[in-house]
C-alpha positions in Angstrom: -0.1 0.2 0.0 1.4 3.3 -1.1 0.0 7.0 -1.3 1.7 7.0 -4.6 -0.6 6.2 -7.7 2.6 6.1 -9.9 4.8 4.2 -7.1 1.6 1.5 -7.2 2.0 1.2 -11.1 5.5 0.7 -11.1 5.5 -1.8 -8.3 2.9 -3.8 -9.8 4.6 -4.2 -13.2 7.5 -6.2 -11.5 5.6 -8.6 -9.5 2.3 -10.5 -8.9 1.6 -9.3 -5.6 -1.1 -7.3 -4.6 -0.5 -3.5 -4.5 -3.3 -0.7 -3.9 -3.0 2.8 -3.0 -4.2 4.0 0.2 -2.5 5.2 4.0 -3.6 4.0 7.2 -6.0 6.8 7.5 -7.6 5.9 4.5 -7.1 2.5 4.8 -9.1 0.3 2.1 -8.9 -2.9 4.6 -10.8 -4.3 7.0 -9.8 -3.3 10.9 -7.6 -6.1 12.2 -6.6 -7.6 9.0 -3.0 -7.9 9.3 -0.6 -9.6 11.3 2.6 -7.3 10.5 2.4 -3.9 9.4 5.9 -2.8 8.0 6.4 1.2 7.6 9.3 2.1 5.6 10.6 5.8 5.0 7.4 7.3 5.9 6.0 9.6 8.9 2.9 7.9 10.1 0.1 8.6 13.0 0.9 5.3 14.7 -2.3 5.2 16.5 -4.0 4.2 13.6 -1.4 0.7 13.3 -3.9 -0.5 16.3 -6.9 -0.5 14.0 -5.0 -2.9 11.3 -2.9 -4.7 13.7 -3.2 -7.2 16.7 -0.2 -5.7 18.2 2.6 -3.8 17.6 6.5 -4.8 18.2 
């Protein structure tokens, strides 16, 4: 998931993984949908992680 539509287009060309445009504040997934969230190089409102992940490490 990335906020950049162009970044998602580029990533989707190189792999068959699932990619989507969004961010934690406007996430297209249901609450408690993930076991792990990996955040690289982006500032976040970390309180939003609890909505999508069972625990934070």
